[in-house]
N, C-alpha and C positions, 0 to 999 in steps of 0.2 A: 097353713104351709110350715114347716122345717121345726116346727112346734116339738115333733117326738123325739130329735136327736140332737137338738141342741145346735140346727145346721141353720146362722140366717145369713142373710144379704141386705143391706142397704144400699141403695140407689140416693145420689141427690146431684141435680142437674139445674143449670141456670134455664132464668126465661129465653124461649127459645125465640119469642118475636122481636128482643135487641137486637141480637145476631141477625135475621133477617133483614132487618131495618138498616143496619151497617151494611150489607150486604149488596144492597141495592146502589150503592155508592163505589162499590170499588167492584175492581176487576175479578172474575173467579179467583185466576191466581192470586192474586193479590189477596184476596178474602181468606184462601184456603192455608195461606201460608203464615197468615197473622193467627189462624187455628192452631196451626201446627207452632208458633212459636207463643202460644198460650194467650197472646192479646186478645182472642175472642173466644168465646165459648165453646168447646166442642157440641155437637148435637146429641141432643138426650137419648136417641137410639144409641148411641156409641158409648155412651155413659152406661147407659144400661147391661147392656150386652161385655163391654168392659174390653172394645177396640180404639185403636187411635193413631193418628197420622206418624208414618217415621221420614217419607219421604213427599215431597209434593214440587212439582217441577210441569213445566207446561208440556201438556197431554200426556201425562202418567203421574200416578199417586200409589204409596206402598201403605197398606194399614199392617198393623200386627194386631195381635191376639195369642193370649193366653190361653187355651182350652181348658175350663173348671168344670166341677160337677153341676152347677147350675145352668151348664147350657146342655146338660144330658137329656136321653130320651128316656121313657120306658123300659128301653131294653141295652141299659149302660153304655151307650155312646153321646156324643153331641147330636141331637138334632141337626138336621141337614139343613134345617133352617137358617142355622149359623152359616153355614158356607155360601147360601145363598144371599143372606145379609151383607156379610163381607164381600163378595164378588158384585152386587147390587151397587155397594155406596164406592167402592172402588173404580167401579166402572164410569157410575154418575160423577164422580170427583175428578176424576181423567177428562171428562166433556167440559165439566165446569172450569177447567183450570184455562179452557181454550175460547170460555168468554167474555165479552165486553163490560163494562157494568151495566148494572141494570136488567142485563138479560139471567133468563132463569132455563131450567130443564124440566123435566120429567121422565121418569121409565114410563117406555112403551110396553117394551116384551125383552124379557129375561130367558134364556135358556141356559142353565146350568147342567155339568155332569158332573156328578160325586163318584171319585173313586175309588177310595177308599174311607173306613170310617176315625174319624176326629175322637181322639180319647184325651185325657189328661196327659199322659204317657207321647205324645204326638212333640210336647213342647210348643215352644212360641212359634206359632205360624204367620206367614208375609202373605199378604194379598197385594198382587200388583195386579191396578186398571191402566191399560194403553187405550188413550182414543184411537179409532180407525180412521172415522171421517166425521166432520163437522160442517155441516151446510148451513143454510138457511133457516131452516125449518126440521130439521131431522139429523141427529149424529149415530154414530154406532161405535162400540167400542168392545175390548175384551181385558179378560183377565183371567191369571193364575194366581190359584192357593196351593202354597209349597211351606215346610218345614225348612228349617236353619239350613237342610244337608240337601238341599232342590227338592225333597223327593212331593210328587204332584198329588195332592189330594183331591181337587176340584180345579174344571176349567168351566170359563160362561162367555159368553156373549150378549150384549142388549142395544136395543136401539132406543134412543132418546128421541123427545120430541123438545124443540128449542124454543122458548119464548123470550121474543125480543122488544124492546120497547117500542112502542109507537110513535111516530115521529109527524108532524102535521105538515105536508111541504105543501103549496098553492100549486095548484094545478094550472097549467097555461091558461091565459085568459080569467082567471078567478083573481079579483080585488088589486091590490098592490101595484094598479098602474101611477 
């Protein structure tokens, strides 16, 4: 791959298990802000696709990405998976900012509308994710992928499952008398 015309891409990343351990001890907002400040490593997927945080606040995150040739599909535009990955990441992280230390999430469902092709000429893209609802076990969020002029390339919604630390509480009548 890439040998025919000299195009290559080298990707490096840090061990994701180290960051995952740190994340257990910080709220989602604290952890994502630590990544934004460079104090914790970015996700390997972000390194692979070349995107990163621009803003992180409670219930909202913004990623940036510069579309490049390595994002392209065989018909000359960025693969739709780029927009889907940006949206999934932004929505999940928006939910994560609302979670306490020790809690996590996973995407249960994602719906993405791709509105126009993403090309290198599209320039810097911004993907804003916003939490809509974060409950005890389920969260929902939305995302918008735009260029710097505000032109909409994709929008999405998600449902996430929330995992919270289990606490052992003594039921009435158990021990502790």
